[in-house]
mmCIF file of the N, C-alpha and C atoms, coordinates in Angstrom:
data_MODEL
# 
_entry.id   MODEL 
# 
loop_
_atom_site.group_PDB 
_atom_site.id 
_atom_site.type_symbol 
_atom_site.label_atom_id 
_atom_site.label_alt_id 
_atom_site.label_comp_id 
_atom_site.label_asym_id 
_atom_site.label_entity_id 
_atom_site.label_seq_id 
_atom_site.pdbx_PDB_ins_code 
_atom_site.Cartn_x 
_atom_site.Cartn_y 
_atom_site.Cartn_z 
_atom_site.occupancy 
_atom_site.B_iso_or_equiv 
_atom_site.pdbx_formal_charge 
_atom_site.auth_seq_id 
_atom_site.auth_comp_id 
_atom_site.auth_asym_id 
_atom_site.auth_atom_id 
_atom_site.pdbx_PDB_model_num 
ATOM 1   N N  . UNK A 1 1  ? -32.177 -9.282  -25.496 1.00 0.00 ? 1  UNK A N  1 
ATOM 2   C CA . UNK A 1 1  ? -31.226 -10.272 -24.930 1.00 0.00 ? 1  UNK A CA 1 
ATOM 3   C C  . UNK A 1 1  ? -30.954 -11.350 -26.992 1.00 0.00 ? 1  UNK A C  1 
ATOM 4   N N  . UNK A 1 2  ? -29.886 -11.091 -27.256 1.00 0.00 ? 2  UNK A N  1 
ATOM 5   C CA . UNK A 1 2  ? -29.504 -11.651 -28.804 1.00 0.00 ? 2  UNK A CA 1 
ATOM 6   C C  . UNK A 1 2  ? -29.072 -13.230 -28.580 1.00 0.00 ? 2  UNK A C  1 
ATOM 7   N N  . UNK A 1 3  ? -29.491 -14.187 -29.580 1.00 0.00 ? 3  UNK A N  1 
ATOM 8   C CA . UNK A 1 3  ? -28.666 -15.420 -29.493 1.00 0.00 ? 3  UNK A CA 1 
ATOM 9   C C  . UNK A 1 3  ? -27.389 -15.682 -29.600 1.00 0.00 ? 3  UNK A C  1 
ATOM 10  N N  . UNK A 1 4  ? -26.505 -14.426 -29.442 1.00 0.00 ? 4  UNK A N  1 
ATOM 11  C CA . UNK A 1 4  ? -25.347 -14.601 -29.514 1.00 0.00 ? 4  UNK A CA 1 
ATOM 12  C C  . UNK A 1 4  ? -24.836 -14.765 -28.117 1.00 0.00 ? 4  UNK A C  1 
ATOM 13  N N  . UNK A 1 5  ? -25.325 -13.875 -27.234 1.00 0.00 ? 5  UNK A N  1 
ATOM 14  C CA . UNK A 1 5  ? -25.229 -13.594 -25.512 1.00 0.00 ? 5  UNK A CA 1 
ATOM 15  C C  . UNK A 1 5  ? -25.792 -15.231 -25.112 1.00 0.00 ? 5  UNK A C  1 
ATOM 16  N N  . UNK A 1 6  ? -27.068 -15.733 -25.921 1.00 0.00 ? 6  UNK A N  1 
ATOM 17  C CA . UNK A 1 6  ? -27.545 -16.806 -25.109 1.00 0.00 ? 6  UNK A CA 1 
ATOM 18  C C  . UNK A 1 6  ? -26.370 -18.020 -25.034 1.00 0.00 ? 6  UNK A C  1 
ATOM 19  N N  . UNK A 1 7  ? -25.638 -17.888 -26.618 1.00 0.00 ? 7  UNK A N  1 
ATOM 20  C CA . UNK A 1 7  ? -24.696 -19.155 -26.995 1.00 0.00 ? 7  UNK A CA 1 
ATOM 21  C C  . UNK A 1 7  ? -23.454 -18.937 -26.155 1.00 0.00 ? 7  UNK A C  1 
ATOM 22  N N  . UNK A 1 8  ? -23.237 -18.137 -25.023 1.00 0.00 ? 8  UNK A N  1 
ATOM 23  C CA . UNK A 1 8  ? -22.276 -17.834 -24.467 1.00 0.00 ? 8  UNK A CA 1 
ATOM 24  C C  . UNK A 1 8  ? -21.703 -18.648 -23.523 1.00 0.00 ? 8  UNK A C  1 
ATOM 25  N N  . UNK A 1 9  ? -20.708 -18.938 -23.754 1.00 0.00 ? 9  UNK A N  1 
ATOM 26  C CA . UNK A 1 9  ? -20.122 -20.045 -22.816 1.00 0.00 ? 9  UNK A CA 1 
ATOM 27  C C  . UNK A 1 9  ? -20.398 -19.690 -21.344 1.00 0.00 ? 9  UNK A C  1 
ATOM 28  N N  . UNK A 1 10 ? -19.887 -18.659 -20.788 1.00 0.00 ? 10 UNK A N  1 
ATOM 29  C CA . UNK A 1 10 ? -20.326 -17.988 -19.485 1.00 0.00 ? 10 UNK A CA 1 
ATOM 30  C C  . UNK A 1 10 ? -21.603 -17.856 -18.817 1.00 0.00 ? 10 UNK A C  1 
ATOM 31  N N  . UNK A 1 11 ? -22.438 -17.579 -19.527 1.00 0.00 ? 11 UNK A N  1 
ATOM 32  C CA . UNK A 1 11 ? -24.089 -17.194 -19.561 1.00 0.00 ? 11 UNK A CA 1 
ATOM 33  C C  . UNK A 1 11 ? -24.402 -18.996 -19.270 1.00 0.00 ? 11 UNK A C  1 
ATOM 34  N N  . UNK A 1 12 ? -24.190 -19.834 -20.359 1.00 0.00 ? 12 UNK A N  1 
ATOM 35  C CA . UNK A 1 12 ? -24.702 -20.976 -20.294 1.00 0.00 ? 12 UNK A CA 1 
ATOM 36  C C  . UNK A 1 12 ? -24.257 -21.820 -18.803 1.00 0.00 ? 12 UNK A C  1 
ATOM 37  N N  . UNK A 1 13 ? -22.754 -21.619 -18.707 1.00 0.00 ? 13 UNK A N  1 
ATOM 38  C CA . UNK A 1 13 ? -22.394 -22.242 -17.065 1.00 0.00 ? 13 UNK A CA 1 
ATOM 39  C C  . UNK A 1 13 ? -23.218 -21.369 -15.754 1.00 0.00 ? 13 UNK A C  1 
ATOM 40  N N  . UNK A 1 14 ? -23.289 -20.346 -16.050 1.00 0.00 ? 14 UNK A N  1 
ATOM 41  C CA . UNK A 1 14 ? -24.365 -19.780 -14.866 1.00 0.00 ? 14 UNK A CA 1 
ATOM 42  C C  . UNK A 1 14 ? -25.635 -20.432 -14.879 1.00 0.00 ? 14 UNK A C  1 
ATOM 43  N N  . UNK A 1 15 ? -26.042 -20.568 -16.044 1.00 0.00 ? 15 UNK A N  1 
ATOM 44  C CA . UNK A 1 15 ? -27.499 -21.161 -15.952 1.00 0.00 ? 15 UNK A CA 1 
ATOM 45  C C  . UNK A 1 15 ? -27.662 -22.777 -15.591 1.00 0.00 ? 15 UNK A C  1 
ATOM 46  N N  . UNK A 1 16 ? -26.315 -23.311 -15.841 1.00 0.00 ? 16 UNK A N  1 
ATOM 47  C CA . UNK A 1 16 ? -26.352 -24.484 -15.416 1.00 0.00 ? 16 UNK A CA 1 
ATOM 48  C C  . UNK A 1 16 ? -26.123 -24.289 -14.054 1.00 0.00 ? 16 UNK A C  1 
ATOM 49  N N  . UNK A 1 17 ? -25.352 -23.622 -13.349 1.00 0.00 ? 17 UNK A N  1 
ATOM 50  C CA . UNK A 1 17 ? -25.045 -23.701 -12.130 1.00 0.00 ? 17 UNK A CA 1 
ATOM 51  C C  . UNK A 1 17 ? -26.132 -23.080 -11.368 1.00 0.00 ? 17 UNK A C  1 
ATOM 52  N N  . UNK A 1 18 ? -27.274 -21.972 -11.565 1.00 0.00 ? 18 UNK A N  1 
ATOM 53  C CA . UNK A 1 18 ? -28.338 -21.675 -11.213 1.00 0.00 ? 18 UNK A CA 1 
ATOM 54  C C  . UNK A 1 18 ? -29.667 -23.173 -11.028 1.00 0.00 ? 18 UNK A C  1 
ATOM 55  N N  . UNK A 1 19 ? -29.387 -23.936 -12.309 1.00 0.00 ? 19 UNK A N  1 
ATOM 56  C CA . UNK A 1 19 ? -30.253 -25.108 -12.326 1.00 0.00 ? 19 UNK A CA 1 
ATOM 57  C C  . UNK A 1 19 ? -29.942 -26.069 -11.051 1.00 0.00 ? 19 UNK A C  1 
ATOM 58  N N  . UNK A 1 20 ? -28.481 -26.251 -11.158 1.00 0.00 ? 20 UNK A N  1 
ATOM 59  C CA . UNK A 1 20 ? -28.230 -27.346 -10.080 1.00 0.00 ? 20 UNK A CA 1 
ATOM 60  C C  . UNK A 1 20 ? -28.610 -26.788 -8.698  1.00 0.00 ? 20 UNK A C  1 
ATOM 61  N N  . UNK A 1 21 ? -28.386 -25.472 -8.610  1.00 0.00 ? 21 UNK A N  1 
ATOM 62  C CA . UNK A 1 21 ? -28.673 -25.091 -7.253  1.00 0.00 ? 21 UNK A CA 1 
ATOM 63  C C  . UNK A 1 21 ? -29.833 -25.137 -6.993  1.00 0.00 ? 21 UNK A C  1 
ATOM 64  N N  . UNK A 1 22 ? -30.752 -25.167 -7.688  1.00 0.00 ? 22 UNK A N  1 
ATOM 65  C CA . UNK A 1 22 ? -32.334 -24.996 -7.821  1.00 0.00 ? 22 UNK A CA 1 
ATOM 66  C C  . UNK A 1 22 ? -32.780 -26.291 -7.499  1.00 0.00 ? 22 UNK A C  1 
ATOM 67  N N  . UNK A 1 23 ? -32.178 -27.239 -8.556  1.00 0.00 ? 23 UNK A N  1 
ATOM 68  C CA . UNK A 1 23 ? -32.556 -28.726 -8.223  1.00 0.00 ? 23 UNK A CA 1 
ATOM 69  C C  . UNK A 1 23 ? -31.956 -29.683 -6.855  1.00 0.00 ? 23 UNK A C  1 
ATOM 70  N N  . UNK A 1 24 ? -30.768 -29.116 -6.495  1.00 0.00 ? 24 UNK A N  1 
ATOM 71  C CA . UNK A 1 24 ? -30.180 -29.391 -5.120  1.00 0.00 ? 24 UNK A CA 1 
ATOM 72  C C  . UNK A 1 24 ? -31.115 -28.937 -4.242  1.00 0.00 ? 24 UNK A C  1 
ATOM 73  N N  . UNK A 1 25 ? -31.878 -27.984 -4.407  1.00 0.00 ? 25 UNK A N  1 
ATOM 74  C CA . UNK A 1 25 ? -32.649 -27.230 -3.091  1.00 0.00 ? 25 UNK A CA 1 
ATOM 75  C C  . UNK A 1 25 ? -34.286 -28.026 -3.255  1.00 0.00 ? 25 UNK A C  1 
ATOM 76  N N  . UNK A 1 26 ? -34.444 -28.078 -4.408  1.00 0.00 ? 26 UNK A N  1 
ATOM 77  C CA . UNK A 1 26 ? -35.457 -28.773 -4.495  1.00 0.00 ? 26 UNK A CA 1 
ATOM 78  C C  . UNK A 1 26 ? -35.880 -30.315 -3.890  1.00 0.00 ? 26 UNK A C  1 
ATOM 79  N N  . UNK A 1 27 ? -34.716 -30.894 -4.009  1.00 0.00 ? 27 UNK A N  1 
ATOM 80  C CA . UNK A 1 27 ? -34.103 -32.490 -3.744  1.00 0.00 ? 27 UNK A CA 1 
ATOM 81  C C  . UNK A 1 27 ? -34.394 -32.394 -2.163  1.00 0.00 ? 27 UNK A C  1 
ATOM 82  N N  . UNK A 1 28 ? -33.758 -31.418 -1.532  1.00 0.00 ? 28 UNK A N  1 
ATOM 83  C CA . UNK A 1 28 ? -33.671 -31.204 0.026   1.00 0.00 ? 28 UNK A CA 1 
ATOM 84  C C  . UNK A 1 28 ? -34.914 -31.025 0.520   1.00 0.00 ? 28 UNK A C  1 
ATOM 85  N N  . UNK A 1 29 ? -35.697 -30.197 -0.419  1.00 0.00 ? 29 UNK A N  1 
ATOM 86  C CA . UNK A 1 29 ? -37.042 -29.835 0.146   1.00 0.00 ? 29 UNK A CA 1 
ATOM 87  C C  . UNK A 1 29 ? -38.124 -31.159 0.378   1.00 0.00 ? 29 UNK A C  1 
ATOM 88  N N  . UNK A 1 30 ? -37.806 -31.873 -0.842  1.00 0.00 ? 30 UNK A N  1 
ATOM 89  C CA . UNK A 1 30 ? -38.649 -32.995 -1.027  1.00 0.00 ? 30 UNK A CA 1 
ATOM 90  C C  . UNK A 1 30 ? -38.499 -34.134 -0.121  1.00 0.00 ? 30 UNK A C  1 
ATOM 91  N N  . UNK A 1 31 ? -36.938 -34.577 0.239   1.00 0.00 ? 31 UNK A N  1 
ATOM 92  C CA . UNK A 1 31 ? -36.569 -35.296 1.260   1.00 0.00 ? 31 UNK A CA 1 
ATOM 93  C C  . UNK A 1 31 ? -37.125 -34.984 2.343   1.00 0.00 ? 31 UNK A C  1 
ATOM 94  N N  . UNK A 1 32 ? -36.760 -33.749 2.883   1.00 0.00 ? 32 UNK A N  1 
ATOM 95  C CA . UNK A 1 32 ? -37.335 -33.386 4.355   1.00 0.00 ? 32 UNK A CA 1 
ATOM 96  C C  . UNK A 1 32 ? -38.796 -33.428 4.169   1.00 0.00 ? 32 UNK A C  1 
ATOM 97  N N  . UNK A 1 33 ? -39.103 -33.091 3.289   1.00 0.00 ? 33 UNK A N  1 
ATOM 98  C CA . UNK A 1 33 ? -40.826 -33.309 3.409   1.00 0.00 ? 33 UNK A CA 1 
ATOM 99  C C  . UNK A 1 33 ? -41.444 -34.975 3.435   1.00 0.00 ? 33 UNK A C  1 
ATOM 100 N N  . UNK A 1 34 ? -40.610 -35.690 2.840   1.00 0.00 ? 34 UNK A N  1 
ATOM 101 C CA . UNK A 1 34 ? -41.068 -37.185 2.914   1.00 0.00 ? 34 UNK A CA 1 
ATOM 102 C C  . UNK A 1 34 ? -40.746 -37.801 4.109   1.00 0.00 ? 34 UNK A C  1 
ATOM 103 N N  . UNK A 1 35 ? -39.561 -37.363 4.650   1.00 0.00 ? 35 UNK A N  1 
ATOM 104 C CA . UNK A 1 35 ? -39.263 -37.769 6.403   1.00 0.00 ? 35 UNK A CA 1 
ATOM 105 C C  . UNK A 1 35 ? -40.225 -37.248 6.975   1.00 0.00 ? 35 UNK A C  1 
ATOM 106 N N  . UNK A 1 36 ? -40.486 -35.928 6.971   1.00 0.00 ? 36 UNK A N  1 
ATOM 107 C CA . UNK A 1 36 ? -41.675 -35.533 8.079   1.00 0.00 ? 36 UNK A CA 1 
ATOM 108 C C  . UNK A 1 36 ? -42.883 -36.365 7.768   1.00 0.00 ? 36 UNK A C  1 
ATOM 109 N N  . UNK A 1 37 ? -43.640 -36.602 6.578   1.00 0.00 ? 37 UNK A N  1 
ATOM 110 C CA . UNK A 1 37 ? -44.682 -37.253 6.459   1.00 0.00 ? 37 UNK A CA 1 
ATOM 111 C C  . UNK A 1 37 ? -44.408 -38.734 6.981   1.00 0.00 ? 37 UNK A C  1 
ATOM 112 N N  . UNK A 1 38 ? -43.456 -39.384 6.772   1.00 0.00 ? 38 UNK A N  1 
ATOM 113 C CA . UNK A 1 38 ? -43.273 -40.602 7.070   1.00 0.00 ? 38 UNK A CA 1 
ATOM 114 C C  . UNK A 1 38 ? -42.918 -40.759 8.913   1.00 0.00 ? 38 UNK A C  1 
ATOM 115 N N  . UNK A 1 39 ? -42.858 -40.008 9.157   1.00 0.00 ? 39 UNK A N  1 
ATOM 116 C CA . UNK A 1 39 ? -42.192 -39.813 10.859  1.00 0.00 ? 39 UNK A CA 1 
ATOM 117 C C  . UNK A 1 39 ? -43.954 -39.389 11.370  1.00 0.00 ? 39 UNK A C  1 
ATOM 118 N N  . UNK A 1 40 ? -44.870 -39.142 10.617  1.00 0.00 ? 40 UNK A N  1 
ATOM 119 C CA . UNK A 1 40 ? -46.433 -38.842 11.042  1.00 0.00 ? 40 UNK A CA 1 
ATOM 120 C C  . UNK A 1 40 ? -47.194 -39.861 10.795  1.00 0.00 ? 40 UNK A C  1 
# 
């Protein structure tokens, strides 16, 4: 993989999109764990 492809706009958008989905999933997982922990 060359630096030219890393600086590509579409590649950056895909990376940001994947990161956003991962963070959203992580946030949902953490909030579910907190709710489960507080309920017990």
